[in-house]
C-alpha positions as CSV (number, residue, x, y, z in Angstrom):
1,M,6.2,-5.3,-9.8
2,P,2.5,-4.6,-10.1
3,R,1.1,-2.0,-7.8
4,A,-2.3,-2.0,-6.1
5,L,-4.2,0.7,-4.2
6,I,-6.8,-0.4,-1.7
7,F,-9.3,2.1,-0.4
8,I,-10.2,2.1,3.3
9,A,-12.7,4.2,5.3
10,S,-14.3,4.0,8.8
11,G,-16.6,1.0,8.7
12,T,-14.7,-0.9,6.1
13,E,-15.0,-4.7,6.5
14,E,-11.7,-5.7,8.0
15,M,-11.5,-9.2,6.6
16,E,-12.1,-8.0,3.1
17,F,-9.4,-5.3,3.5
18,T,-6.7,-7.3,5.3
19,I,-7.0,-10.6,3.5
20,T,-7.0,-8.9,0.1
21,Y,-3.9,-6.8,1.1
22,D,-2.1,-9.8,2.5
23,V,-2.8,-12.1,-0.4
24,L,-1.7,-9.5,-2.9
25,V,1.6,-9.0,-1.1
26,R,2.2,-12.7,-1.0
27,G,1.5,-12.7,-4.7
28,G,4.3,-10.2,-5.4
29,V,2.1,-7.1,-5.7
30,S,3.2,-3.8,-4.1
31,C,0.2,-2.6,-2.0
32,A,-0.8,0.7,-0.5
33,S,-3.9,1.7,1.3
34,A,-5.6,5.0,0.9
35,L,-7.8,6.6,3.6
36,V,-11.1,8.0,2.3
37,K,-12.6,10.3,4.8
38,A,-16.3,10.8,5.3
39,P,-17.6,14.3,4.3
40,K,-16.5,16.9,6.8
41,Q,-14.1,14.4,8.5
42,A,-10.9,16.3,9.5
43,R,-7.5,15.2,8.3
44,A,-6.0,13.0,11.0
45,D,-2.4,13.0,12.1
46,I,-2.6,9.2,12.3
47,P,-4.9,8.1,9.5
48,W,-6.4,5.1,11.3
49,V,-9.9,3.9,10.8
50,K,-12.3,1.8,13.0
51,C,-13.5,-1.0,10.8
52,S,-16.9,-2.6,10.9
53,R,-16.1,-5.0,13.7
54,G,-14.0,-2.6,15.7
55,V,-10.5,-3.4,14.5
56,R,-8.4,-0.3,14.0
57,I,-6.2,-0.1,10.9
58,V,-3.7,2.6,10.0
59,A,-3.9,3.5,6.3
60,D,-0.6,3.9,4.4
61,K,-1.7,7.2,2.8
62,D,-4.5,9.7,2.9
63,L,-6.4,10.0,-0.4
64,D,-5.6,13.7,-0.3
65,D,-1.9,12.8,-0.8
66,I,-2.5,10.8,-4.0
67,E,-2.5,12.4,-7.4
68,L,-5.9,11.4,-8.8
69,T,-4.5,10.7,-12.3
70,E,-1.8,8.3,-10.9
71,L,-2.4,4.8,-12.4
72,F,-2.1,1.6,-10.4
73,D,-2.3,-1.9,-11.9
74,L,-5.2,-2.5,-9.6
75,V,-7.6,-0.5,-7.4
76,V,-9.8,-2.2,-4.8
77,V,-12.9,-1.2,-3.0
78,P,-13.7,-3.4,0.0
79,G,-17.1,-3.7,1.6
80,G,-18.6,-3.0,5.0
81,A,-21.8,-1.0,4.7
82,E,-20.5,2.3,6.2
83,G,-17.1,2.2,4.6
84,A,-18.4,1.2,1.2
85,K,-20.9,4.1,1.3
86,T,-18.1,6.6,2.1
87,I,-15.8,5.2,-0.6
88,S,-18.4,4.8,-3.3
89,Q,-19.8,8.3,-2.8
90,D,-16.5,10.1,-2.8
91,G,-16.1,12.0,-6.1
92,R,-12.3,11.5,-6.2
93,V,-12.7,7.8,-5.9
94,Q,-15.3,7.8,-8.6
95,R,-12.9,9.6,-10.9
96,M,-10.1,7.2,-10.1
97,L,-12.3,4.2,-10.7
98,Q,-13.4,5.6,-14.1
99,N,-9.9,6.5,-15.1
100,H,-8.5,3.0,-14.2
101,Y,-11.4,1.2,-15.9
102,Q,-11.1,3.3,-19.1
103,Q,-7.3,2.7,-19.1
104,G,-7.8,-1.1,-18.9
105,K,-6.4,-1.4,-15.4
106,L,-8.0,-3.8,-13.0
107,V,-10.8,-2.5,-10.8
108,A,-12.0,-4.8,-8.1
109,M,-14.8,-4.6,-5.6
110,I,-16.2,-6.9,-2.9
111,C,-19.4,-7.0,-0.8
112,A,-21.2,-3.7,-0.6
113,G,-18.1,-2.1,-2.3
114,S,-19.6,-3.2,-5.6
115,V,-22.0,-0.3,-5.4
116,A,-18.9,1.9,-6.3
117,A,-19.2,0.4,-9.9
118,K,-22.6,2.0,-10.2
119,T,-21.7,5.3,-8.6
120,A,-18.7,5.6,-10.9
121,K,-20.8,4.4,-13.8
122,I,-18.3,1.8,-14.9
123,G,-19.0,-1.6,-16.4
124,L,-22.7,-0.9,-16.9
125,G,-24.4,-4.0,-18.4
126,S,-21.5,-6.2,-17.4
127,A,-21.6,-9.2,-15.2
128,L,-21.1,-8.3,-11.5
129,T,-21.8,-9.7,-8.0
130,S,-22.0,-8.2,-4.5
131,H,-23.3,-8.9,-1.0
132,P,-27.0,-9.8,-1.2
133,S,-27.8,-6.6,0.9
134,V,-27.0,-4.4,-2.1
135,K,-28.2,-6.7,-4.9
136,A,-31.4,-4.7,-5.5
137,D,-29.2,-1.6,-6.1
138,L,-27.2,-3.3,-8.8
139,E,-29.3,-5.9,-10.7
140,Q,-31.1,-3.4,-13.0
141,D,-27.8,-1.9,-14.3
142,Y,-25.7,-5.1,-14.4
143,K,-26.0,-8.8,-15.3
144,Y,-26.2,-9.8,-11.7
145,S,-24.6,-13.1,-10.7
146,D,-24.6,-15.1,-7.4
147,D,-21.2,-16.6,-8.2
148,S,-18.5,-16.1,-5.5
149,V,-16.2,-14.1,-7.8
150,V,-17.1,-12.6,-11.2
151,R,-14.8,-11.2,-13.8
152,S,-16.1,-9.1,-16.6
153,E,-13.1,-7.8,-18.6
154,N,-11.1,-5.6,-16.2
155,L,-13.9,-5.5,-13.5
156,I,-13.6,-8.2,-10.8
157,T,-16.3,-8.4,-8.1
158,S,-17.0,-10.7,-5.1
159,R,-19.7,-11.4,-2.5
160,G,-18.5,-10.8,1.0
161,P,-16.1,-11.8,3.8
162,G,-16.4,-15.6,3.1
163,T,-15.4,-15.1,-0.5
164,T,-12.4,-12.9,0.2
165,F,-9.7,-15.5,-0.2
166,P,-11.0,-16.6,-3.7
167,F,-11.4,-13.0,-4.6
168,A,-7.8,-12.0,-3.6
169,L,-6.4,-15.1,-5.3
170,K,-8.3,-14.2,-8.5
171,L,-6.6,-10.7,-8.3
172,V,-3.2,-12.3,-8.0
173,E,-4.0,-14.5,-10.9
174,A,-5.1,-11.6,-13.0
175,L,-2.0,-9.6,-12.2
176,Q,0.7,-12.3,-11.9
177,G,-0.7,-15.4,-13.7
178,G,-2.2,-18.7,-12.6
179,E,1.2,-20.2,-11.7
180,R,1.9,-17.5,-9.2
181,R,-1.6,-18.0,-7.7
182,Q,-0.8,-21.7,-7.2
183,E,2.6,-21.0,-5.7
184,I,1.0,-18.9,-2.9
185,Q,-2.2,-20.8,-2.5
186,K,-0.5,-24.1,-1.5
187,P,1.5,-22.7,1.5
188,M,-1.6,-20.8,2.7
189,I,-3.4,-24.2,3.0
190,F,-6.2,-22.8,1.0
191,Q,-8.2,-25.5,-0.9
192,S,-9.0,-25.1,-4.5
193,E,-12.6,-24.0,-5.4
């Protein structure tokens, strides 16, 4: 069974996190979330975060408890301005993204999370998309696209909350194939693009 790790931090966009996590599980992917703390944030007994719209989510693990060289089939950076900033600026996350990208594993980012590609210096010159609020930060280093979901080799990016379902379904397709995507898409009553 493919394994995915989804980063989460205070300020993460809850739809991008939960929809991606849920759709991956429906697609037969074993998921875990990793709490990325802001600098100087103390280790919490309960690793919950307050997301961008106030929803509280408990992470499965603390990033401190994950071996940085451990490989997953997919790593995901969700958006939400504050959460994306914390995640993209974390040196451990940058190393994990670089390692996964270099090893040919899938690296996915949505919304402001796409800034993590730049901070990790992966996929430079490749096609990429993001939330319009961070477009100016990315368009000089990438072939920027306004498409809902963009795949460039093992880098998959998307625009924002409204594109999360197509993004997550693309991740299932990349890991499990188009047939599996169709199997889960139909009972979700999600219309084809």
